Residue, then its C-alpha position, 0 to 999 in steps of 0.5 A: x509497491x500494489x496493499x495505515x490508521x484513521x483514513x489511508x494517509x494516516x496509514x501512510x504514517x503508520x507504514x513509514x513508522x514500520x519502515x523505519x523500524x525495519x531499516x535505518x538505511x531508508x533514511x528520514x521518514x516524512x510525515x506522509x511516507x513520500x520519500x524523495x529520491x536522492x543521488x544515484x549510481x548506474x548499475x553494473x547490470x545495465x545491459x542485462x535487461x529484458x527490455x527489447x534492444x531497441x530501448x535504451x534503459x538507464x538503470x539507476x540504483x537508488x538508496x532511497x527506495x527501500x532495499x529489496x530485503x526490507x520490502x521482502x521481509x515487510x510483505x511477507x509479514x504483512x501476508x503472514x499476519x494478516x492471512x491475505x485479509x489486508x492489502x499492502x500497496x507500494x505506489x510510485x508517483x511523481x514527486x512534485x505533482x504526485x501524478x503517475x510517471x510515464x514510462x516508469x520502469x523498476x527492475x529487481x536487480x541481482x548478480x544473475x538476473x534483472x527482472x522488470x516489475x509489473x506496475x499498474x496504471x496508477x503506479x502500483x508496483x507489484x514486488x515479487x517475493x523471490x527467495x533467490x533473488x533475496x539470497x543473492x542481495x538483489x536491489x531495485x534500480x529505476x529509469x528515473x532521475x534522482x529526486x523525482x519520485x514519491x514512494x507511498x506505502x499503505x495498508x488497505x482492507x482486502x474484501x470481496x469484490x461485490x457482496x461481503x459480510x460484517x464478519x469479513x470487515x471485522x477480519x480485515x480489522x483484526x488482521x490489519x491490527x495483527x499486522x501492525x503489531x508484527x511490524x511495529x515495535x510497541x514503543x512506536x505503537x504507542x504514538x499510533x492512531x487506532x484502527x476504528x473500522x473500515x470506510x467504504x468510500x466514493x469520489x462523490x457524495x451521492x452514494x449509499x451502501x446497502x446493508x441486509x440484516x434483520x432489516x434493510x437499510x441504505x447507509x449514506x456515504x457522506x463522511x469526509x475521508x482522504x484516499x490513498x492519493x490524497x483525494x478526498x472521498x466520501x465514506x459510509x463507515x463501518x466501525x468495529x463495534x457494529x461489525x462485531x455485533x452483527x457479523x452475519x449482516x451483508x454489505x452490497x456497495x454500489x459500483x466504484x467503491x474502495x475501501x479504507x481503514x479509519 
């Protein structure tokens, strides 16, 4: 709930296909993997919370949030197939505004335990791979009203934070393709866009990315793309053919970058 094929928005569609293939119980998949949360029921374990006693948490079990079994299997398969070169991101935002939800709480609720999940300031939910909870048939519960949330699920390149090689980009590309192949049936892959490369992106158009190879060059980040929150970003693109041909080239991006597949 914190790691998709040209641009991250198209990756949302890819992950939607993955979820559809893993569990029909998640319901209809919308074009950009934004799932409105339907009617809910009150959890029988509302009292077994790790919140302070002074805080009332109304735990709502919601069938439109993917089942924990599906999330567990999906994350496990991505980790295994990608060898930690791809990040799967599950971000929960407000359905109407797509903004961060104040005081959002999501719990992993099983017969014996309720565990509050970590949620970043951006709404990225850290889903633990808990084998005991999985075996107990754990489910997600939340304190939000029905129809109030969007769930965005994407794959992002996982690269070193400061300096990396073209080889690192190529590893992430190959891993993403393996993850998609592992998760998505062949008949759905026929309709999915191809992963062409990785973009190093910024919110403004005045950035460049330093590349050191036989010569030193500054690649302008001017290609228009859309990030995982549908914001316009400007990217320096690293297509597969280039990163394969010069794997030892160093990439030194200016601060404030994010990586997407395109």
